[in-house]
N, C-alpha and C positions, 0 to 999 in steps of 0.2 A: 820578504819582498812585498811591497804594498804599492798600489796605484791609487792615487787620490781620486775621489769620486768624479771630479770634473774632467779627468783624463781617461776615464773608463770608456770602452767601446771604440777607442781610436787605434787599437793595435799595440798599445804600449806594453801591456802584459805579455802579449805574444812575442814581441820583440825582446823583452827581458828574458823570457824563457829560452828563446833561441840563443841569446848571448851566453846564458849560463850553460846551456847544453854544449855549445861550441867550445867554450872555455874548458869545461870538464873533459870533453873528448880530447882536447889538446894536451891536457895534463894527465891523461891516462886513467881518469876516474871511471870506474865500472858502473856505478849506480848513483842516481840522485833520488832524493825523497822530498816530497812536499807535504805539508799539513795545512788543513783549513778547517774552519768550523763546519759542522754538519749543515747548518742553514745557509752557508755561503755558496749558493747555487751558481751565481754568476762566475765566481772564480773556478768552480768545478767544471763549468762548461768550457772556460778558457783552457784549462789544463787538458781536458779530454780532447778538445779540438786540436791541440798541439801534439797529441799522440801519447800523453801520459795515461797510465792505467791505474785505476783504484785497486788497492790491495788490502787484504785483511791479515797481513803478515805480523803486524804489531798491534798491541793494545796500549792505550794511553791511560795512565793512572795519575790521579791528583790527590793531594791531601791538603785540606784547608785548616789552617792553624788559628783563624779568627773569623768573626762574623762580619768583618768589614767589607 
């Protein structure tokens, strides 16, 4: 999910999160997960304001195969 810069701060992200949460609940989904970069503080604030909690349950691993 991504909100273009010109639409940020208008409640678009919050509305998208609510729609995803409602859809998941209606489908019987027990848990949703989000990822964002460490420096994306704006998105983190949106998630936290919407009631999402940061977790340390998983670690992210990457392997780079080239210098590109």
